[in-house]
C-alpha positions in Angstrom: 43.1 -15.5 123.5 39.3 -16.4 124.0 38.8 -12.5 123.5 40.6 -12.3 120.2 38.6 -15.8 119.1 35.6 -14.3 120.0 35.9 -10.8 118.5 36.7 -12.9 115.1 33.5 -14.8 115.2 31.1 -11.8 116.5 32.8 -10.0 113.0 32.4 -12.8 110.8 28.6 -12.9 111.6 28.1 -9.5 111.5 29.9 -9.3 107.9 27.4 -12.1 106.8 24.2 -11.0 108.4 25.3 -7.8 106.2 26.3 -9.5 103.3 22.2 -11.5 103.7 20.6 -7.9 104.5 22.2 -6.2 101.5 21.0 -9.2 99.4 17.0 -9.1 100.8 17.4 -4.9 100.2 18.7 -5.6 96.6 15.8 -9.0 96.5 12.6 -6.0 97.7 14.3 -3.3 95.1 13.9 -5.3 92.8 10.5 -7.1 93.4 9.4 -2.6 93.1 10.9 -2.4 90.3 9.1 -5.4 89.1 6.0 -3.7 90.6 6.2 -1.0 88.8 6.8 -2.6 85.9 3.5 -4.3 86.5 1.6 -1.4 87.1 3.1 0.5 83.4 2.3 -2.4 81.5 -1.9 -2.6 82.5 -1.6 1.3 81.9 -0.3 1.1 78.8 -2.8 -1.6 77.9 -5.7 0.8 78.9 -4.5 3.3 76.4 -3.8 1.0 73.5 -7.4 0.4 73.8 -8.6 4.0 73.6 -6.5 5.2 71.5 -6.0 4.7 66.9 -3.7 2.8 65.0 -0.9 4.2 65.6 -1.2 4.6 69.2 -2.2 1.2 69.5 0.8 -0.2 68.5 3.5 1.9 70.3 1.3 1.0 73.2 1.3 -2.4 72.7 4.8 -1.9 72.5 5.4 -0.3 75.5 3.9 -3.1 77.3 5.3 -5.6 75.8 8.9 -4.2 77.0 7.1 -3.7 80.4 6.2 -6.8 80.9 9.6 -8.2 80.0 10.9 -6.0 82.3 8.7 -7.1 84.8 9.1 -10.6 84.4 13.4 -9.6 84.5 12.9 -8.4 87.5 10.7 -10.5 89.4 13.7 -13.6 89.2 16.5 -11.0 90.3 14.9 -10.6 93.4 14.2 -14.7 93.7 17.5 -15.1 93.1 18.3 -12.4 95.5 16.8 -13.9 97.8 18.3 -17.7 97.0 21.6 -16.2 97.4 21.0 -14.7 100.8 18.9 -18.1 102.4 
């Protein structure tokens, strides 16, 4: 009986640890996405400075998109860490 309870408790502990690990992995993935969007945003800003009027408009839109995606990914990463803890 005691061995069964210990095995059950161990399996629940491992299950909980696996779920937390998955949340931490998701947070890391979202943080990586946020950084990549931030890099893309900076590249679009740089290209906008070097472009003509149409290129500026296009690259400014790209920059805004990547800025919003970076913010969203960062918030998702924060939420995943809160869920893991």
